[in-house]
N, C-alpha and C positions, 0 to 999 in steps of 0.2 A: 289723596294722592294726586299727582299730576306735575308736569314740568320738572321732573326729577326730584320732587318733594314727597316724602312720606311723613305725614304728621299724625300724632296721636291726640285723640280728643275724647271727652266724656260724652256718652250718648245715653238716652233713656233705654231701659231694658226692652228689647223687641217683644211684641205681643203676637204670639202665633195665631194664624187664622185657623178655621175649623179643620182643615186638612193639613196643617203644619205642626211640626214639633219644635220646641225651643231647645237648641243644642248648646250645652256648655262646652265650648271648644277646648280641646286639649292641645292639639298641635295643628299648625297650618304650614305647609311646605311652600318654599319659594322656587319657582321654575323660571325658565326664560321668558315665558309669556308674562309673568308678573313683573319682571324687570322691564319688559317693553311697555307695560301699562304705566308703571311709575315714571318712565321716561317720555310719556305721551307719544309712543310709537306704535300703539295698538290701534287698528282701524276702527274698532267698535267701542272699546272701553273709554268712558268719558268721566272726568272728575266732576264732583267729588264721588269717590268710589272706595269701598273697602274691598281690596283684592283678596285672593286666596281661594283656590278650588281644590286643593289637596288637604282634606279635612278629616280629623278624627275627634271624637268627643263623646259626651254622655247626654242622654235625653234628660232635660230638666223638667219639662212639662209638655203636654200634648193638647192639641185642639180638640174640640168636641166631637169631630167626625173621624178622628184617628182610631184605628182598630188594631194595627199591627205592632205598635211600639208603646212602651210604657216608661215612666220615669225611672231612671237608673240604668236603662239599656245602654251598653257601649256600642257606638255606631261609627261607620264611615259614610262619607257622602259621595254619591255619584252625581257630579255637578251638571250633567247634560239636561238641558231644557228643550224639549221637542214639541212639535205642533200636534202630532198624532194623526194627521189626516193627509199629508202630502204623499207622493208615490213612495219615497224611501221609507217613511214611517209605516205605510200600509203593507210594505213588502219585507218587513223585518230588518230594515237598514236605518233605524231611527238615528243612529250616530252620524249619518250624513243627511239628516233632515234639511229640507230646503231653507228653513229659517232657524237652523241650530243656534242656540244660545247656551251660555254657561254661567252657573253661579260663580261669582268672583270676577266676571268679565262684563256681563250684561246686567248684573244686579249685584248687590253687596254680597261678599263672600266671607271667608272664615278667619281673616286676620283680625279678630276681635274676640272678646270674652264670651259673648253669646250671639247666636244667629238663629233666625227662624228659617227652617228648611221644610219644603213639602215632604210629606211622609213617603211619597213614591220615590223620592231621591235618597232614601236611607237604606242602609244594609247593616245587619247585625255584624259587629266585629267579632272575628274568631277569638275565643277566650284565651288562646295560647299567645296572642299577639299583645305586646305592650302598646301603649297609646302612640308612642313615637314611631314604632314600626308600622302601625296601622295607617299612619299618615302617608306612608309610601304605597298604599294599595292602589291609589289612582295612577301613580307612575307605573306600577307593575301592570295595570290593566292596559296601558298603552303598548307595553311589550307583548303581553298575551295576545292582543289583537293582531299585531304585526306578525308574530310567529305563526299564529293560526292561519293567517292569510297567505303565508309564504309557501306552504306545502313542505316545510322542513321534514327531512327523513333522518332516522337514526343513522349515525355514521357520517353525515355530511361534513364537508370541509366548508367553513364559514369565514367570511371577512366582515368585521364590524368597523366602520370608519367613525372615529371619534370616541374618546373614553371619558365623556362626561357621565352624569348619572344615568341617562338613558342608554348610552353605549355600554357602560359597565354592567348595568342590570340586564341588558339584552344578552350580552355575552355570558353572564352567569346563568340565565335561563337556558340558553342553548347548551351550555356545559352540563347542566343538570339533566337535560333531555337526551344527552348522548352524542353531541357533536364530536367528531373524531379529532378535528383541529380547529382552533379559533384564532384567527389573526386579528389583532386590533391595532389600527393605525392611530398615531397620536403624536403631538409635538411637545406637549408639556411633560417635563421630567417627573414631576410628582405623580401625574396620572399614569405615565409609563411604568413607574415603580409599582403602582397599584395593580396594573395589568399583570405584571410578572408575579406579584404575590398571589394573585388568584389563579395562576397557572395558564394564562393566555399567552399566545405568541405575540409579544408586543413588538411593533414595528415603529422605530423612531424615525419620523419623517425628516428629521434634521440630518440624519446620517445614512439613510438607506433609501434606495429606490423601491417603493412598495410593489410595483408591478413586477420588477425583476425578481425580488425576493419571493413573492408568492408563487410565481411561475416556477422558480427553481425548486420549490418544495412540493409542487403538484404535477410533476412530470411534464412541465411546460404548458399545462392546460389552463390553470386557473382554478378558482374555488367554485363549489357547487352553488353557493348562496351568498349574497351580500346584503347587509343591512346598513343603509346610509343614515348615520345618527349625528352627523356633525353640522350639517348646513353649510359647510365650507365650500367655496366655489371650486377649489382645486380638487377636493375629494369628489364632488359631484361630476366634474369634468372627466375624471379618470376612472370612475367606478365601473364602467363597461370593460375596462382593460384588466380588472382584477379577477374576472370570472371566465369560466369555460363556455363553450357553445351549449345552448339549451339551459343555461343557468337561470337563476331568478335573482333579480335585484329588487329590494323593498325600500321605498323611500319613507323612512321613519321621521326624518327631519322635514321641516317646512321652511325652505330658504326664504329669507326676508325680502328678496327681490328676484326677478327672473334671472336665471343663470344659463350660460351657453353650454350645451351638451351636444356632442357629436353622436347623433342617433344612427349612424350607419352601422355601427357594431350591433345595434338592436336587430337590424335586418340580417346582416351577414352571419351572425352567430345565433340568430333566433333566440335572443334573450327575452325572458319574461320580465317586464317592468311593472311593478305593483305599487300603487299609492296606498298609504295607510293613514287614516285619520282617527284619532281618539280610540273609541272602543264601543262595542255593543253592550247592552245590559248583561248578556251572557258572559262576555269577556270580563266585565267588572266582577261578576259573581265568581267566576273561575279564579280571578286574581286574588280575591279575598281569601279563598280556600288555599290557593297555591302559596300565598304569602307565608303560611305556617311552615312550609318546607324550605322557604328561603329566608327564614328569620335572621340567620347569621349574616347573610349577604345584605339584607335590608339595613340591619343595624350598622354594618361597617360603612355603608354609603352615607350615613348621617354624620356629617362633619361638624356641624354647629347646631346648638339649641340656644336660641336667644329670646329673652322675654319680650312680650308684645310692646311693652313700654319703651323698648329700645329698637323699635321697628326700623328706624332710619339706619341704625348701625347694622342691622341684619341685612338690609339691602346693600349697604356699602361692602360688607363682607362678601356677599354673593357676587359682587362685581370685581373684587380685588384678587387677582391671581396669586398675590403674595400670601393670602390667607389660605390658599389651597382649598377652596370651597368645593364640595361635591353636592350633597343635599343639605341646604340650610333650612332648619325648621324654626318657626316662630312659636314659642311656648306661650300659650294664651292665658294660663293661670299659674299663680305661684305654687310651687311644690312639684311642678313637672320636672322630670329629670331627663 
């Protein structure tokens, strides 16, 4: 990959080290990070690289020192690579390790038929999940972490900005957890229709003032909680206006460049602003179990399944709004559905 090029090539079968397992990859998801990598816009990823950090598969073989997994085990991959000795790692916050790296970004990932993965990065796949649904566990772990950090309470009114895969799944989790109202802001007609189908209060940014609409339906006060999932400059600039005093705003998105934000509302309304980055090991384990309850939603978010030999087309589809992409999965073996 690199310079906008995704090429397919033959490689020798990886040989797992003593503490690694060889994984026969079933599916690898494409996310915004992968698209940035292929476009040479990621600050760390350097070609040649096999991207892919959203991975499901089966253990093909194990290294001599592996004790937890065996050939045939169905697994998902937690792609975080941490140092284990910096302050965040020592205090249970390994997901913000001072030298955090990820499989598929800092080393070869899952968009290939086989990949060697450290045993410590594997988690057994719940038996109730299909392989394609399991490839969504990493995405769900991002949501689990953000919601756990937010202090969400049953009955809260919530705003989600952006109805991409993260935004839609975030709203689905909050709905399942008992949010009383979920407003989702979006500009794309296809994604707005999906919001309505899921029972969310879809706000079409082309035709409505979201601040006015949300306040009109919350006694003029605003929402209890907001999850920023778009990375859009306008959404980030306005997010403080969507919520009431003492509300919480969670930054799920990572804007690609610094954005102007009027922080006076942070003071005047005593808003709690929370950053959210990937997930802890516990979040990932919760997501794997929780995915069983969200099987239907996970399956509905998968818009395309494209063979690995057509990887360039998969990335083209993920970039093309006319294809209405939500979650595009690369199928790494024939026979995957």
